[in-house]
C-alpha positions as CSV (number, residue, x, y, z in Angstrom):
1,X,18.5,6.3,-7.4
2,X,14.6,5.8,-8.0
3,X,13.6,2.0,-7.3
4,X,11.9,1.2,-10.8
5,X,11.1,-2.6,-10.0
6,X,9.6,-3.8,-6.7
7,X,12.3,-6.7,-6.2
8,X,15.0,-3.9,-6.2
9,X,12.9,-3.2,-2.5
10,X,14.5,-6.2,-1.3
11,X,18.4,-4.7,-2.0
12,X,17.5,-1.5,-0.3
13,X,15.7,-2.8,2.7
14,X,19.1,-4.8,3.5
15,X,20.8,-1.7,4.2
16,X,18.5,-0.7,6.5
17,X,17.6,-1.5,10.3
18,X,15.5,-4.1,10.0
19,X,12.2,-4.0,11.0
20,X,9.9,-7.0,13.2
21,X,6.7,-7.9,11.4
22,X,3.8,-9.0,13.0
23,X,1.1,-11.4,11.8
24,X,-2.2,-11.7,13.2
25,X,-4.0,-15.5,13.0
26,X,-1.1,-16.4,10.5
27,X,-2.1,-20.2,10.0
28,X,-2.4,-20.4,5.9
29,X,0.4,-21.2,3.9
30,X,0.9,-18.1,1.8
31,X,1.3,-15.4,4.9
32,X,3.7,-17.9,6.5
33,X,5.9,-18.5,3.4
34,X,5.4,-15.1,2.5
35,X,7.4,-14.0,6.2
36,X,9.3,-17.5,5.7
37,X,10.8,-15.6,2.4
38,X,11.2,-12.2,3.9
39,X,13.2,-13.5,6.9
40,X,15.2,-15.2,4.3
41,X,16.0,-12.4,2.4
42,X,17.5,-10.4,5.6
43,X,14.2,-7.7,5.5
44,X,12.2,-8.4,8.4
45,X,12.3,-10.3,12.1
46,X,8.4,-12.0,12.5
47,X,6.0,-12.8,15.1
48,X,2.9,-15.1,14.2
49,X,-0.1,-14.6,16.1
50,X,-2.2,-17.9,16.0
51,X,-2.6,-21.5,16.7
52,X,1.0,-22.7,17.0
53,X,-0.1,-26.5,16.3
54,X,-1.7,-24.9,12.6
55,X,1.5,-23.0,12.2
56,X,4.1,-25.8,12.9
57,X,1.8,-28.3,10.5
58,X,2.2,-25.6,7.8
59,X,6.0,-25.0,8.5
60,X,6.2,-28.9,8.2
61,X,4.4,-29.5,4.9
62,X,5.7,-26.4,3.1
63,X,9.5,-27.8,4.4
64,X,9.8,-24.3,6.4
65,X,12.2,-24.0,9.7
66,X,9.7,-22.8,12.2
67,X,12.2,-21.7,14.5
68,X,12.6,-18.6,12.7
69,X,9.6,-17.0,13.7
70,X,8.5,-16.1,17.1
71,X,4.9,-17.8,17.6
72,X,2.3,-16.7,20.0
73,X,-0.5,-19.0,20.7
74,X,-4.1,-17.8,20.1
75,X,-6.2,-19.9,18.3
76,X,-9.3,-17.5,17.7
77,X,-9.0,-15.7,14.8
78,X,-10.7,-12.4,16.6
79,X,-8.7,-12.6,19.5
80,X,-4.9,-12.9,17.8
81,X,-6.4,-10.0,15.6
82,X,-6.8,-8.0,18.9
83,X,-3.3,-9.4,20.2
84,X,-1.4,-8.7,17.3
85,X,-2.3,-4.9,17.7
86,X,-1.5,-5.0,21.5
87,X,1.9,-6.7,20.5
88,X,2.6,-3.2,18.2
89,X,1.4,-1.0,20.4
90,X,3.4,-2.8,23.4
91,X,6.6,-1.8,21.1
92,X,7.0,-5.6,20.0
93,X,6.5,-5.1,16.3
94,X,7.0,-2.3,13.5
95,X,4.5,-3.1,10.9
96,X,1.1,-5.5,11.2
97,X,0.2,-8.2,8.5
98,X,-2.9,-9.9,7.7
99,X,-2.8,-13.6,7.8
100,X,-6.1,-16.0,7.5
101,X,-8.4,-13.5,10.1
102,X,-11.0,-11.7,7.7
103,X,-10.8,-8.3,6.7
104,X,-13.9,-6.9,8.9
105,X,-11.9,-8.4,12.1
106,X,-8.4,-7.2,10.7
107,X,-9.6,-3.9,10.6
108,X,-12.1,-3.9,13.5
109,X,-9.0,-4.7,15.8
110,X,-6.9,-1.3,13.9
111,X,-9.6,1.0,14.3
112,X,-10.5,-0.1,17.8
113,X,-10.9,3.6,19.6
114,X,-9.5,2.1,23.0
115,X,-7.0,-0.5,22.0
116,X,-6.3,-0.2,18.4
117,X,-3.5,1.3,16.4
118,X,-5.6,4.9,15.4
119,X,-4.7,8.3,16.3
120,X,-7.1,10.9,16.9
121,X,-8.3,12.5,13.6
122,X,-6.3,10.0,11.8
123,X,-7.6,9.0,8.2
124,X,-6.6,5.5,6.8
125,X,-6.2,4.8,3.3
126,X,-4.8,2.2,1.0
127,X,-1.5,2.6,-1.1
128,X,-0.6,0.1,-4.1
129,X,2.6,0.5,-6.2
130,X,2.2,-1.8,-9.1
131,X,4.5,-3.3,-11.7
132,X,3.6,-3.4,-15.2
133,X,5.1,-4.3,-18.2
134,X,3.3,-1.9,-20.1
135,X,4.5,1.0,-18.0
136,X,8.3,2.2,-17.8
137,X,8.5,2.7,-13.8
138,X,6.1,1.9,-10.9
139,X,2.8,3.4,-10.4
140,X,2.0,4.3,-6.6
141,X,-1.7,3.9,-6.5
142,X,-4.8,5.3,-4.3
143,X,-7.4,4.2,-2.8
144,X,-8.8,0.8,-3.9
145,X,-9.7,-0.7,-0.9
146,X,-11.0,1.6,1.8
147,X,-12.2,5.1,1.3
148,X,-15.4,4.6,-1.0
149,X,-16.1,8.7,-2.3
150,X,-13.5,10.4,-0.3
151,X,-14.3,14.2,-0.2
152,X,-11.5,16.9,-0.4
153,X,-10.1,16.4,2.9
154,X,-9.6,12.6,2.5
155,X,-8.1,13.2,-1.3
156,X,-5.5,15.8,0.4
157,X,-4.5,13.1,2.8
158,X,-4.2,10.5,0.4
159,X,-2.1,12.8,-1.7
160,X,0.5,13.4,0.9
161,X,0.5,9.4,1.3
162,X,1.5,9.0,-2.1
163,X,3.9,11.5,-1.5
164,X,5.5,9.8,1.1
165,X,5.5,6.6,-0.4
166,X,6.9,7.3,-3.5
167,X,9.7,9.2,-1.0
168,X,10.5,5.6,0.6
169,X,10.8,4.3,-2.9
170,X,13.9,7.0,-3.4
171,X,11.7,9.0,-5.8
172,X,12.5,12.8,-4.2
173,X,9.9,14.6,-6.5
174,X,7.3,12.6,-7.7
175,X,4.8,13.3,-10.3
176,X,1.0,13.3,-9.3
177,X,-1.6,12.7,-11.7
178,X,-5.2,13.6,-9.9
179,X,-7.2,11.5,-12.2
180,X,-10.5,12.3,-13.4
181,X,-12.9,11.3,-16.5
182,X,-11.4,14.2,-18.8
183,X,-8.3,16.7,-18.9
184,X,-10.7,19.1,-19.2
185,X,-11.3,21.7,-16.5
186,X,-15.3,20.9,-16.2
187,X,-17.0,22.7,-12.7
188,X,-19.9,20.4,-12.9
189,X,-17.7,17.3,-12.3
190,X,-16.5,17.7,-8.9
191,X,-13.1,15.2,-9.5
192,X,-12.2,17.7,-12.1
193,X,-12.7,20.4,-9.4
194,X,-11.1,18.5,-6.3
195,X,-8.2,18.0,-9.1
196,X,-7.8,21.5,-10.1
197,X,-7.6,22.7,-6.6
198,X,-5.2,19.8,-5.3
199,X,-2.9,21.0,-8.8
200,X,-2.8,24.6,-7.8
201,X,-1.7,23.8,-4.4
202,X,0.9,21.8,-5.2
203,X,1.8,25.1,-7.6
204,X,1.7,27.5,-4.6
205,X,3.7,25.1,-2.1
206,X,1.0,23.8,0.0
207,X,1.8,20.4,-0.6
208,X,5.4,19.9,-0.9
209,X,7.7,17.6,-2.4
210,X,5.9,16.8,-5.7
211,X,4.9,17.9,-9.1
212,X,1.1,17.7,-9.2
213,X,-1.5,18.2,-11.8
214,X,-5.3,17.5,-12.5
215,X,-7.6,16.8,-13.6
216,X,-5.8,14.9,-16.0
217,X,-7.2,11.6,-17.5
218,X,-5.8,8.3,-17.2
219,X,-4.5,7.9,-20.7
220,X,-2.9,11.6,-20.7
221,X,-1.5,10.5,-16.8
222,X,0.4,7.2,-18.0
223,X,0.9,7.9,-21.6
224,X,2.7,10.5,-23.7
225,X,1.7,10.3,-27.0
226,X,-2.0,10.7,-25.8
227,X,-1.2,13.9,-24.3
228,X,0.3,15.1,-27.0
229,X,-2.4,14.1,-29.6
230,X,-4.7,16.3,-27.0
231,X,-2.1,19.1,-27.0
232,X,-1.8,18.7,-23.2
233,X,1.2,20.6,-21.8
234,X,2.3,18.8,-18.3
235,X,5.7,17.9,-16.7
236,X,3.3,14.8,-15.4
237,X,0.9,13.9,-18.5
238,X,2.7,10.6,-19.6
239,X,5.4,10.2,-17.0
240,X,3.2,10.1,-13.5
241,X,4.6,8.2,-10.8
242,X,1.7,8.4,-8.3
243,X,-2.0,8.3,-9.6
244,X,-5.0,9.6,-6.8
245,X,-8.6,8.6,-8.3
246,X,-11.4,10.3,-7.9
247,X,-13.5,7.0,-6.0
248,X,-12.9,3.8,-5.2
249,X,-15.1,1.9,-8.1
250,X,-12.4,3.8,-10.5
251,X,-9.7,2.6,-8.5
252,X,-10.6,-1.0,-7.8
253,X,-11.2,-1.6,-11.2
254,X,-7.7,-0.3,-12.5
255,X,-6.4,-2.3,-9.5
256,X,-8.6,-5.5,-11.2
257,X,-7.2,-4.6,-14.5
258,X,-3.6,-4.5,-13.8
259,X,-3.6,-7.6,-11.7
260,X,-6.0,-9.9,-13.6
261,X,-6.2,-8.6,-17.5
262,X,-2.4,-7.2,-17.5
263,X,-0.9,-9.9,-14.7
264,X,0.5,-6.9,-13.2
265,X,2.5,-7.5,-9.8
266,X,2.3,-5.1,-6.9
267,X,2.5,-4.7,-3.4
268,X,0.1,-2.7,-1.1
269,X,-0.3,-1.5,2.8
270,X,-2.6,0.5,4.6
271,X,-1.3,3.7,5.7
272,X,-2.6,6.4,8.3
273,X,-2.4,4.1,11.6
274,X,0.7,4.1,13.9
275,X,2.5,1.4,11.6
276,X,1.7,0.2,8.3
277,X,-0.5,-2.5,8.0
278,X,-0.6,-4.9,4.9
279,X,-4.3,-5.6,4.0
280,X,-3.3,-8.8,1.4
281,X,-6.1,-10.6,0.5
282,X,-6.5,-14.5,1.3
283,X,-6.5,-15.1,-2.4
284,X,-3.2,-12.5,-3.3
285,X,-0.6,-14.8,-4.4
286,X,2.9,-15.1,-1.7
287,X,5.1,-13.0,-4.2
288,X,2.9,-10.5,-3.6
289,X,2.6,-10.5,0.5
290,X,6.0,-10.5,0.2
291,X,6.6,-7.6,-2.1
292,X,3.4,-6.0,0.7
293,X,6.2,-6.8,3.5
294,X,8.8,-4.9,1.4
295,X,7.0,-2.1,1.1
296,X,5.4,-2.1,4.7
297,X,8.9,-2.2,5.9
298,X,10.2,0.6,3.4
299,X,7.5,2.8,5.4
300,X,8.0,2.1,8.5
301,X,9.2,4.4,10.9
């Protein structure tokens, strides 16, 4: 049965083999609190890499039992990120999480050609799973944070990660909308051309396990009435599981509208490395980080 609410991930994970999370420079209360709750829910075991004194201080202030974590001492944030990645490469973890380390240092540790988590030719992309009261199920979106202006090859990679994430959420054949400014096929708009090619590849079985349509405007993708008014016949229109955006500007504005204006919740991960990586903002809520941990655990090998 498809997961339609973010908190349903917790119950599904309880029946699966528990994964080990490694948190890089995990010295802040939001990270430690989210990881602590994930442990209490029985969905992960966890290693915190960071300054042990700072970790113990936060645990004392927040009333968290520090003994539920394995702590690896490293007070420098750059070295802590590198050490967290090393633990993953050494087989001591299945998913990586960003703590208080800055995003650039975290990403450099992942992308390091000698010691990082990337296989040759791999493409990193960001996948967010959003729960919004105005929509009847979860929306799986890409890419709001990493690839500024994806070319066709990158869009194909992003599309396949959307499909694999949907399948991890127990959606066997997700409906994918390739988003553009219009549902019309306009050859002068590259987003429309790429969308049409991807949709046709889906029709011909070159992209498997999904129903793909595009170009679709956002209103047609998520609102059946809009599609009907525009006389658009599509299996995907008004019922999309996944949204593939044409560029980071469109995706990021949608993401922040969802969270800041609509009060929506989400979980988000970076995919394309050897393990799923949680790239929550330092300002993200503890609940967002908890949902992101659950999503990473669901998609981890």
